[in-house]
C-alpha positions as CSV (number, residue, x, y, z in Angstrom):
1,M,0.0,0.0,0.0
2,V,1.3,3.4,-0.9
3,G,0.8,6.3,1.5
4,D,2.3,8.1,4.4
5,Q,3.1,6.3,7.6
6,D,0.2,7.9,9.6
7,S,-2.3,6.8,7.0
8,I,-0.9,3.3,6.9
9,A,-1.0,3.1,10.7
10,A,-4.6,4.3,10.7
11,V,-5.6,1.6,8.2
12,L,-3.8,-1.1,10.2
13,N,-5.5,0.0,13.4
14,R,-8.9,-0.2,11.7
15,L,-8.2,-3.6,10.4
16,R,-6.9,-4.9,13.7
17,R,-10.1,-3.6,15.4
18,A,-12.2,-5.4,12.8
19,Q,-10.1,-8.5,13.3
20,G,-10.9,-8.4,17.1
21,Q,-14.6,-7.7,16.4
22,L,-14.8,-10.6,14.0
23,A,-13.2,-12.9,16.6
24,G,-15.9,-11.7,19.0
25,V,-18.6,-12.5,16.5
26,I,-17.2,-16.0,16.1
27,S,-17.2,-16.5,19.9
28,M,-20.7,-15.2,20.1
29,I,-21.9,-17.7,17.6
30,E,-20.1,-20.5,19.3
31,E,-21.7,-19.5,22.6
32,G,-25.1,-19.4,21.1
33,R,-25.7,-15.7,21.7
34,E,-28.9,-14.0,20.5
35,C,-29.1,-13.4,16.7
36,K,-29.7,-9.7,17.3
37,D,-26.5,-9.3,19.2
38,V,-24.5,-11.3,16.6
39,V,-25.9,-9.3,13.7
40,T,-25.2,-6.0,15.5
41,Q,-21.5,-7.0,16.0
42,L,-21.3,-8.3,12.5
43,A,-22.5,-5.0,11.2
44,A,-19.8,-3.3,13.3
45,V,-17.2,-5.5,11.6
46,S,-18.5,-4.7,8.2
47,K,-18.4,-1.0,8.9
48,A,-14.9,-1.2,10.2
49,L,-13.8,-3.0,7.0
50,D,-15.6,-0.4,4.9
51,R,-13.9,2.4,6.7
52,A,-10.5,0.8,6.2
53,G,-11.2,0.4,2.5
54,F,-12.3,4.0,2.1
55,K,-9.2,5.1,4.0
56,I,-7.0,3.1,1.6
57,V,-8.8,4.6,-1.4
58,A,-8.7,8.1,0.0
59,T,-5.0,7.8,0.9
60,G,-3.9,6.2,-2.4
61,L,-6.2,7.8,-4.8
62,R,-3.5,9.8,-6.6
63,E,-1.4,6.7,-7.0
64,C,-4.4,4.6,-8.1
65,V,-5.4,7.2,-10.8
66,T,-2.0,8.2,-12.1
67,G,-0.1,5.0,-11.5
68,S,3.0,4.7,-9.3
69,A,6.3,5.4,-10.9
70,A,8.0,3.2,-8.3
71,D,6.2,0.1,-9.4
72,G,5.8,1.0,-13.1
73,G,2.0,1.0,-12.7
74,A,-0.1,2.4,-15.5
75,P,-2.8,4.9,-14.8
76,M,-6.2,3.5,-14.0
77,S,-9.0,3.9,-16.5
78,E,-12.3,5.6,-15.5
79,A,-14.0,2.1,-15.7
80,E,-11.3,0.6,-13.4
81,L,-11.7,3.4,-10.9
82,E,-15.5,3.1,-10.9
83,K,-15.1,-0.7,-10.3
84,L,-12.8,0.0,-7.4
85,F,-15.3,2.3,-5.7
86,L,-18.2,0.0,-6.4
87,A,-16.3,-2.8,-4.7
88,L,-16.6,-0.9,-1.5
89,A,-20.2,0.1,-2.0
């Protein structure tokens, strides 16, 4: 992932939080917890992952659109960029 260290750290923190929440959801299911509680926590995991994805896109948008000179990447087409955003929708 391309970006400054603060942005990368923020994404990693969000992903670690989601990982912990997902482990909690798994435990809740194993314990036979109420469906409402499980779904609420699962929604929190989903939101955390979405936020991490949006942060990645926001941080690396310039590199995604123009391509990274460091890795020899080509600029993304409008269709590819649209597909990227829709993947998070």
